[in-house]
N, C-alpha and C positions, 0 to 999 in steps of 0.2 A: 374476370372485370365485372364491376360491378352497375349493370342495365339501369338498374332503375336508384341510382347516387339522387340522393338531396342537393348535392352540390355537381358545381361543374367541375368534371375531372378533365382528365390530358386528351382525352379524345374530344369535348366539348372545345377547347383552345384553339387544338390544332385546326378542326372544322373554323371555326370561327378567324381565325386566321388568314389561313387559304382563303375561305369565300370573303373577305374583305379586301384582298390581294386580285383576287378574281373580279371583284367589282371595280374596284378602280382601274385595272386593265382594260374592261370593257366600257369604259364613261371614257378614258383616254383616248382608245381608237373611234369613238365616234365623235369626241369632240377633233378629235385629227380628220376625221372624214366630211365633218362637217367643214372645218376651214379650208380642205382641199379644195370644197365645192364652192366657197368664195371667192366672189371677184375683189380680193382686198378687205380688210376690217372695215367692217359694217355696225353700226352702234344699234342698228335697229335689229340685226338677226341675235349680236349679243344678247341684248334687252327682251326680246320676243319671242326668239326662235322663227324660222320659216314654214309653218305650216305642216303639220304635223297629221299623221294618219289620225280619225276619230278615236278608236282606240287608248291612243298613246294621250288624247286629248282628254278621256275619260280620267285614265289610269294619272293623270298627270294632277287632275281637280282633288282628286280622291288623296293622293300623295300630299297636297301642298295644305290639303286638312287635319291630315292624320298626323297628330307631330306626339311630342312625349305628355302633355300633358291630357292624352286618351290616355295612355297606356300606363299614367299614373292615376290623374285624376278623377278618370271616367269610371277605371276599375276600382277606385276607393271610395266614389259616391254608387257605387252598386256595392259596393261589401257594407257602406254605413246606411245606406236611405231606399234603396232599392231601383224601382223603374223611374221614378222622377225626373230625372237627367235627360229622360230619353226623349223629350218634346227636343232639345238641341240637335238631338242627334239623328230625328225620322225627320230629316230633310230633304229629304229624294224628292221631293213634289217643287219644292223651292227649286232647285236645280234646274227644273226645265223652266223655269217662269226665264230663266237666264235666256235659255238657248231659245224659245220660241218667242219671247218677247222687245228683251232687252238686245240681242243680238244682231238684228233687224238696224235697230236705232244705231249701233256704236258701230257698223257696218256702214250705212246711211253716213254717216259724218264721216267715218273713216275716208267713204270718195270723194264729198265734199274739198275736204281739208288736205286729201293730195298724200295724208300718211295715217299710220297707226294709232291712233289715239291711248293718250291717257283718262282718266275720269275725270282731272282737273281740265282737260284738252274739252270734253262735254262742256261742263262749270261756266266756262270761261268765253266759247261760245253762244252758249244758250243762256247767260245770266252778263257775269263778269269779268273783267284780268281778276278781279280782288274774288270773287266766290273760288276761282278753282284754285287762287294760292293759300285761301284757307282750309279747302280741303287737302290740300299737298302737304297744310303745316299738322290740318289734323292727325291724318294718317299716318306721318310721319311719326308725328306723338305716339299715337296710340299703339304703331306695333312695336317700339321700343317700350311703353308700360304694360301692353297685354298679348304680344309674340314672341319678341326674342327675347323677354327676360323670363317669361312666363313657360316658355319652350325649352330653356337652357334650366332654369332650376328645377321643373320635375323628368329633365333627364339626366340631372345629378341625384334626384333621389332614385329612379330608377337601378341605374348605374350601381349606387349604392348596396341596395337591392339585391340586385340579381347579379352582379360581378364580384363587389365587397369593394368596389372602387371610392376612396373617401368622396365625399358627396363635392366639395369645391373641386376636386381634381378634374371629376365626372362631366361637373357643369362647364368650367372654363375650357377644360379640354374639349367638350363638345361644340363648343362656341370658337374657339380657336381652328378645330377644323374643319369645320362648318365654312365659315370665312376664307379659309383658304381654298377650300371646293368651289365656291361661288363667286371666287375673284378669278383662277383658274380655267372652268368652267364654262359661265355663262348660263346662259338659258337651255342650252342643248345639255350639258351635264344635267342641269335639273330636269331636263325633261327622262333623260337617258338613265337618272337613279330613278326615274317613280318607277319604268317600265320594268325596273327590276325587282325593285325592292313589292313593289303590288301582288305580285301570285303568292311569295313568301310572307309575307305578312298576312293576307288573307287565310294560307292554308297554315301556317304557324298558327293563328290566331285559335280558328275553327279544333284545331287539335287539343289546345288547351283546355277549348270546349269541352268537346266530347271527351275526352278519358278524365277531365273536371267530372264530370256527370257519371258517366262509370263508377270512380271513384266513389261516387257518393252514393251509389245506389248499388254498389256493392258488385260491380259489373254489367249495371242494367241502365241503360243513357236515359230511358222512361220511366226508370223508378228514380233516380237522380233529380232530374225535372220535378218530377210530384214533390221530391223531398225537397228540394231548392224551393218550391211556392211554399209549401208548408209551412218552411224556416219564416219567408219573406213576410205570408200571412197573421205569422202565429207569435213569432220572436223579436220581430223588425218592430220599430215606430210603437215602441208602448206609452203610453196619458200617462199623463198625472194620476189620475182615476184608476191605471191600471187596467184599462181598455186595450185593447188591440187595434190599431186601428192599421194597421197592416200596410205593407212596403210595396205589395204585388201589382198596384195600380198607378197610372199618372198623375188619375184627375183626386185632389184630396178639396173633401167640400164641406167642410164642419171646421170652424174655428177651434174647437177642442182639439183636433188633433196637431199633433206638434208640428207635421211636416205642411199645416196651413200655409202658417212667414213665407215658406220658400214656393209653396207650387201653390198658392192659392186659388181652388176652384179652377174655372173658365179662362182667368188671368192668365195663367201660367201659357197657356195652349196662345192668345193674343202675344202675348210678352216674348215667347221662344219667336213668334215668325217675323215681330218688328226686326228683332236682332238676326233671323233667317236672310229676312229681305236684303236689306244694308250687308252681312255678310257674301252674301250668295251672288246676288244683284250688282253693288255696288262695286265693292272693296277691289281696289288694283291690284292682289294677287293673285286672285279668282279671277276675274274679269284677263287678267292676263294671258290665262293658259288659252284660253278659246280667240283671241286677235292674232295671233301667229298665221301667215297670210304669204304665197310666194308672188312675187311682181308679175302682175299682169293677170292672175287667174281671174275667173269670174266671177263675181257674186253672187250667185246660185250655189256656185263650187265651194266658196268659203264658208256659208252660212248652213250647206246642209253638211260639212263637216265638222262644224261647231256646234250646230245642234245636236248631232248624232254625239259627238261626245259629252256634252250633256246629259244626254240620256241614259248614257253608258255608268257617267257619273252619280246621276240617281242609283242606278242599281248598286252600286258601290256603294252608297252611303245610306243605307239600308243597315249594309253588314257591324259597323259599327260597333253598335249596342250588342252584336251577339259575339263578336269579336272583342269586346274591355268590360263592356257593362255586366251584362251577364256571369262573366265566369267571374265578375267582383262578389255578386251573390252569390254563386257557390261556394267562394273561399268564405264568405264568411258562414254559411250552410257546414261547409268541412270544418271550418274550425269549430263551431258550436259540438260536432259531433266529435272532436278530439282528435281531428287529424294532422294540425299545423297550429301553433301559434300567431294568432293576426289582432296583436295587442294593436298594432299601426295601421289602419284600414287602407293608407296609402301606399302600402304595401302588397297589396291583395292579387294584383297581377303578375309582376317580379315572385311573389312565394309560388304563386300557379305555376309560372312557367319553373320553378327550381325544383317544387313537388311532385307535378306530373308528368313533365313528361320525361321522354327515356336519354339515357345517354347518349350521344353525339345530336341527338334531333335539337335539345338544349341549344347546341353552338348553333347549326343550320336556322335557327327560329331565332336569335340573337344577332344575327347576321343582318336578318331583313329589318327587326327592330331595327338597329343602330342604320341602316339606310334610313327607316321610314324619319327618324330623328333630322337625319342630316336635310334629308328631300323637304322635309317642312319647314327649316330655320332655311335653308336656301332662298327656297321659294320667298320666303319674307324679304332676306336681305338682298335678293335679286330684284323686290318689287319697291325697296326703297331706293337703290341706284336707279332705277325705271325714274321715279317721281322724279328726284332730284336732276337729274340729267333732263329730262324730258320738259321740266314745268320751270327749273329754277334758273339751271344753268345756258340751257341752249338759247333762254329769248335774253338772258344778257352780254353772251359770248357768241354773238351768228359769227358763221363762215367760218369758225374750228374745224381742222380736219375730224374726221370720223375717229381716227385711233385716239383721239383727244380725247374726246366725247365718252369713247370707250374708257380710257383712262381715270377720268371723272368719273364715273360710274361705281369703278372699283373702286377709288378712292374715299366715294360715298359708303358702301359695302363695309371697310374698313371701319368708318367712322359711326359706323349703326351697333358693329357690333362691339365697338369700346364704350359706345353707350347701352348699349344690353348687359353687358357685363358691371357698368357701375349700378345700375338698377336695380341689380337681384339685393344686395343686401336691406334697399329701402323695400323692396319690395315685400323678404321676408319678414319687416316687420307691421304687417297691415294685415294680419291676421289670416285667415283659412284662404287657401288659393284658388278654390273653384270661386267660390262667395266671391272675392275680390275680381277675377277674371270677367264673369258673368255679372257683376255689378259695374265695372267702367264700362264694356260693353253697350249694358241698358243705357249709361249716358251719352253713348254717343251715336248710337243706335238710329233715335227718333231725327235728329236735324238731316242726317242723308236722306232716310226713308222719306223726308218731307220733299227736302231740294229738288232729287234724284224726279217721286215719282210728278210731283206737280209738273216740273219742269217739262219732262216727255208728255203725261198725258194732258195737258192745260198750257193752250196759246194766252192766255189770258195773264198767266203769272208774269209778274215783268220784273227785269232784270235788279230790280230791289230789295225788290222781294223777297230772289233767290239767296240774294248777298246778304243781307239784314238775318234772313231766318237759319242762315248757314252760323252766323256770328253769333245770336242771340241763345240759338240749342244748343251750339259749344258751350258757350259761359253759363248758361243756366245748368249743364251737366257737370261743370266744373266747381263753380260752389256748391252744388248735392254733393261730389264727391268730399270736398274739403269738409264740409258738416258729417262727410260719412265718417272721415278719420278723428273727428273732434270726438264724435257722441258714438263711434265706436260701431256704427250703421244703425244707430239709432237705440241700440239695446241700452246705453248709459242715461239715468235720470238726471236731466241738464234741471238747472236752478237759474234764475234772472229771467227780467222783464223779455230779453231776445228769445233765448231760448222756446218760453212759453209763448210766446204771440208767433212763432213759426213754428210750433209742432208741428203741423200738416207740412212744411217743407220736407225736414229730415227724419220725420217718422212713418211717414206713407211707407206702403211695402213698395220695396223696389220693384216690383214688376207692374203693380198701379202708377207707382210713379213714371216709369219708362210711357207707358198708355197716356195717360193725361199729356204730358209734354208733348208727345206726338200731335193729341189733338190740340193744342195747343197751337205748338208751331203752323198746322194749316190753317186755320184758324186766321191765324196773326200774320202769315203769308199774302192769303187772300184780303186784308183789309188794305197792308202797306200795298197791294196791288192797284186799290182803287184809287191811291193819291202818287202814283210814283207813277215817270213816261213808261207808254207801253212797250215790249218789245218791237226791235223793226222786224223788216220783214226778211231780212238775210237769217236774223237768231229763228223765225217762226219754223224757217226753209227746213232747217236742222231737224223736226221732229215733223213734217211734215214728207209722206210716202206720196207720191205722183202713181200715174196708172203702171207706166213700164217698171214702177220698182214696186209694186202690189204685182205684177206678175210676176218677176224672178221669185218672189217673195215662197208664192206659189209652186212655182217650179221648183223648191229646192227641197222639199217635203213630198213622202207618196203617204201611202197608208201604212203598212211597215213602219213610218215613224209615228202618224197617232197611236198604232196597236199597242209599239211597246213604252210609249209616252202613258198610258192605259193604264201597263201593265206595273206601273212604278206606284199610279195614285191605290189602284188598286191592293200591292203590299204593304204601302202606308196605314192603309185604312183598316188591311186586315189585322195589321200590328196593335192599332188604337183600338179596337173590338174585343182586342183580347183579351191587352194590359189596361183596360180603360178605368 
């Protein structure tokens, strides 16, 4: 047997099939056990889960974030442009903000409403009914445009390069498989799958990294790292003047640097943080991972578990750079050395799996990758079902049975599956996948950040200010998206009076546009608050901590929570210092 085969052999296929069967069996057992412990079907248990341990919460947050766009897009970006995209991945510190600052607010509102909230619930309580409805609409649109379709598309690419599965067969098969899985298993199935795939994904990816470095360094990992950095510094990111600006650092300060347009100086850190704040602190499919609780649990227990789950996720979040992006850089260096062909950078990670891992290990690692794809998509599907059921159907159809609400959530999941499948051909015509993905997020994030941040930390922002901030921010973002499509993201030269007078709008760098849009929305909401009715005492109560509640928060953490939190900040800081 050729243990170093660069193709899937019978042993890999056997391990893949057996592994998938064992995963299905484990998820089935967990779901069946969970159902036996329930007293009848309950829509909140189906949609939210029931207070998983902190390490399961951390793994679920990590798994919900890791999708096929990382396996394909992040590895491909590493092979193409080095560590520049690491800003979006080095966000472990942002997850801590969710655990330390936002979980207490969300839990306070849980207590006041007497149920587990969705993000639209918060906006309806703090602002107006329309504000929450707009968030639900925007979130559902965002999931179809940037989550389901993107994950399925990149999953199809990954399966094509790794297993030789035709693209459309892989993409459609992944969506259908995940849709069936989500409908049948609910949140318990997602949590269980996350716990299974996380260790396989981490170990397998680091095997790819270390074996790739060893191959590059002729048996020495340290030498391989040096050669990878030398290649990134001297052979990547060459300017028109022939100067090597290097792809081994995260900040690009010179406008003559070809990467400046994608990563403009310190603006890139601010822009990535805005998207990170929206994604990690206010996005339903992430927040939903930490909101689960058992009936009657004390607040300090819920907050302690949620906070420690986010701390664990903070450490996990540091890993993707080493799991996917740097292996892409290794693949580029190996390709330059003549080890294999890398004409398509999006194939970087799949090629590394095929060419670097020994027989048998390929099959085992692929099991983890398939679990990651399904868990990531399932998280999006489940969150969509939650939003539709809790924020649209229940208010319109009060008094229905719990079984009906569960069924409606499942139907909503199927609808999202079909919409995601329908959008893939449209998305494929819109240019570079990663530019498309981050561009969409940069247009949606400012409105979310402004409305949530001011709504929680300011008692003077009025309900109408929140409502109009959400609407205006979304509309401006969509107008910019339309101009991006028409002008090829500002690259095409457009003639005519309209285009000449609006150059500042459609040609401004996408990250700088995002930052100024946020500044505009904050000022806009403050101005609107000066001319609209003040929030009621009940609305202010939603963000007011009583002395008893402050005491409960303090009792929910100890010195080890602080120490482990500082550890995340230190590790993030060290990474930035090394790749500055």
